[in-house]
C-alpha positions as CSV (number, residue, x, y, z in Angstrom):
1,X,18.2,369.9,198.8
2,X,21.5,371.1,197.7
3,X,22.4,373.0,194.4
4,X,20.4,375.6,193.0
5,X,17.2,375.2,190.2
6,X,18.3,374.6,186.8
7,X,15.8,375.6,183.6
8,X,14.4,372.8,181.1
9,X,11.5,372.9,178.5
10,X,10.5,369.1,177.0
11,X,11.5,368.1,173.6
12,X,9.3,368.2,171.1
13,X,8.0,364.4,170.7
14,X,5.8,363.5,167.6
15,X,2.0,362.0,168.9
16,X,-1.2,361.1,167.0
17,X,-4.2,362.4,169.4
18,X,-7.6,362.0,169.2
19,X,-10.3,363.5,171.7
20,X,-12.7,361.1,173.5
21,X,-16.8,362.0,173.5
22,X,-17.5,359.2,176.1
23,X,-15.5,356.9,179.1
24,X,-12.9,354.8,178.0
25,X,-10.3,351.9,178.0
26,X,-7.0,350.9,176.8
27,X,-4.7,348.2,177.1
28,X,-1.2,348.5,178.2
29,X,1.9,347.0,179.7
30,X,1.1,348.6,183.4
31,X,-2.7,346.9,183.0
32,X,-5.8,348.5,181.8
33,X,-6.4,352.1,181.7
34,X,-9.6,354.1,181.8
35,X,-10.1,357.2,180.3
36,X,-13.0,359.6,181.4
37,X,-15.3,361.3,178.5
38,X,-13.8,364.8,176.8
39,X,-10.3,362.9,178.0
40,X,-7.8,362.5,174.9
41,X,-6.5,358.9,173.6
42,X,-2.5,359.7,173.1
43,X,-0.6,356.7,170.6
44,X,3.1,357.7,171.2
45,X,5.5,357.5,169.0
46,X,6.0,354.0,169.7
47,X,2.2,353.2,168.7
48,X,1.6,352.6,172.7
49,X,-1.7,354.3,173.1
50,X,-2.6,355.8,176.6
51,X,-5.3,359.0,177.9
52,X,-4.5,362.3,178.9
53,X,-6.8,364.1,181.0
54,X,-8.4,367.4,178.7
55,X,-6.6,370.3,180.7
56,X,-3.3,368.5,180.9
57,X,-3.0,367.7,177.1
58,X,-4.4,371.1,176.3
59,X,-2.2,372.7,178.2
60,X,1.0,370.4,176.4
61,X,0.2,369.8,173.0
62,X,-0.8,371.9,170.4
63,X,-2.0,370.3,166.8
64,X,0.1,371.1,163.8
65,X,-0.8,370.6,159.9
66,X,1.4,368.3,157.5
């Protein structure tokens, strides 16, 4: 690989999410997506919903108050 590594951070992005008490399924442009018990159901800025594994969500997002 050519070149050296650069540093990057994720841009802030406002989402809505809720932790799901049981397995769930959502429709998306990619088809049906499966979420497991304890995963988060995330609603992006565009209104599309998708599942996110609990450990990934909790490392990536922090709750804010409005």
